[in-house]
N, C-alpha and C positions, 0 to 999 in steps of 0.2 A: 504494499499499500504506500503510495506517495501522497504527501500533503502539498498544497499550493503554498508558496512562501507568504502570500498575503494573508493566509489563514493561520500560519504557524510560525511567523518570524524568520523562517528559513525553510528550505525544502527538507522534509524528513522522509526517510524510507524506513518502513516498518516491515520486518521480515520474520517469518516463523521458520527457523532453521529445522524444526522438527516436523513440519508439514509435508504433504505429499509432493510438492513442487521442489522443495529444498530438503533433501534427505538428512542433512546434518552439516554442521560446521566441521571443517577438517581439524579445527582445534580441539574437538571433542574426541578425536581418534587417539588411541593409546600411543601411536607412533609419532604424534605431533611433537616437534622439537622447536624451541625458541632459541636455542643456543647459536644456531647459524647466524641469526641477525645480530646477536650480541657479540660474538667472538670472531666469526669468520668474515662477515660483511664489513667493508671498510668504514661505513658510517657508525657501526657499533650501536645499532638501535636497540633500545630497551622498551619499545612500544610507544603507543600514543600517549602524549601528555594530555592534550585537550584540543577541542575544536572551538574556535572563537566565532560567535555570531554577532554581527554588528546590528544593533537595534536603535530605534529612534526614541523609545520610551522604556527605560529599564524596568520600571514598576509593572507596566502592562505585559512585557515579555516574561518577567519573572512569574507573574500571576498565571499566565498561560502554561508555562513549563511546570509549575507547581500544581495547579488545579486540574489541568487536562492530562498531563503526562506523569504526574506523581513525583516530580523531581523536587528534592529538598536542597535549599542553599546550604553549602558547608563552608564557604569562604566568600568574603566580599571586601572590596577596597578600591582605591583610586591609584592610578599610576603616580609615581613620584613627580612627574612633569605636570600632573593635573590635566593631561590630555583626555583621559577617559576614566569612567568608573565601571567596575565589573562585579558580577556575581557569578560564582562557580556552582554548578549543580551536577549531581550524578544522575545520568540517564541510563537506566538498566543497572547492570553490575560492573561494567567496564569502561563506559564512555563518560568523560567529563566534558561538559559544555560550559564555556565562558560566555555569558551574556554580557555584552559590552556596549556602553553608550558613550559616544564621543562627547566631550565637553567643550571642545573648540571646533572652529570651522576649518582649521588647517590639519594636515596629516592624512596619511594613507587611508585610515578607516573612515574618516569624515568624507573624503572624496568617493570612496567605494559606496558609502551609504547614500550620498547624493545621486551618484550615477546609476545605482542598481537597486536602491531600496534595501530593506532588511534582508540580510544574506549571510551565508557562511562566508566569513571574511578570511579566516586563516586556519591552518593546521599546524600544531606544534607537536614535535616528536621528541621523546626523551632519548638522549644518547648517554653512553657510559663515560665517554672521554671527548670533550668538546674539541680539543686540539686535534685529535685523531680524525674526527669528523670534518673539521675545517680543512685539514690537509687533503682529505679525499675530495672535498669540493674544489679546492685549488687545482688538483690533478684533473678534474673534470671541467675546469674553466668556468665554474659557477661562482660568481662574486657574491659579496655580502653588502647589504645596505644598512645594517645595524649590527653592532657587536658590543657585548658586555662580557664580564667574567663568566657568566653562567648561561648566556643566551646569544644566538645569532639569528638574523633574518636573511634568507637567501634573496638574491636580486630577482624580483619578479620578471624582469625582462629575459632572464635565463631559465625561468620555470613556467613559461607559457602564460604569464600573467598571474599565476597562483602565488599567494603569500604563504610561504613555508618557513617555519622556524624550527630550530633545534635548541634543546635546553638540557642542562644537567641539574637544574633546580627543580625541586618538588613544589607542589602546591600546598600551602598551609592547610592542615586539617583534612587532607585528601583521604576519604574513606577507603580507597583502594589500598592504602598503605597500612591499614590497621588490621 
């Protein structure tokens, strides 16, 4: 089932992996291994950190994710720059969604919201070693548009317009870590 972004603040796909059309997630198989992505792949991915949805009204979006989808807020705060305010919710048992409202009219998220409306704005992947991941990106000629000690944002011009981030930082109070 897909939702329309105007109805749900972003496109959502709801899948029953146990249903007749989807016999099961390969992750449920006993032979499923995550170690390849962590140790053998040059990025050293430790999985999805979170998906960021750009919203125009954080309270309305939070109400929808809570009331309709059953998501509870586990962390909220503003960026140090004051550019945006966010609430983090757990959707299902594995997916964290950051609902984020820009507070200024400049910046990538504000431009995305103006151009596209409420939308999945970015994907952030956890990595085990940020320097190792950045070295691999350099080898692939993928530049960065932002960098801090714990976080990098890949150049969207090299990622077909997608805003992709890598981080070694956890999300405070993340229920997946408990």
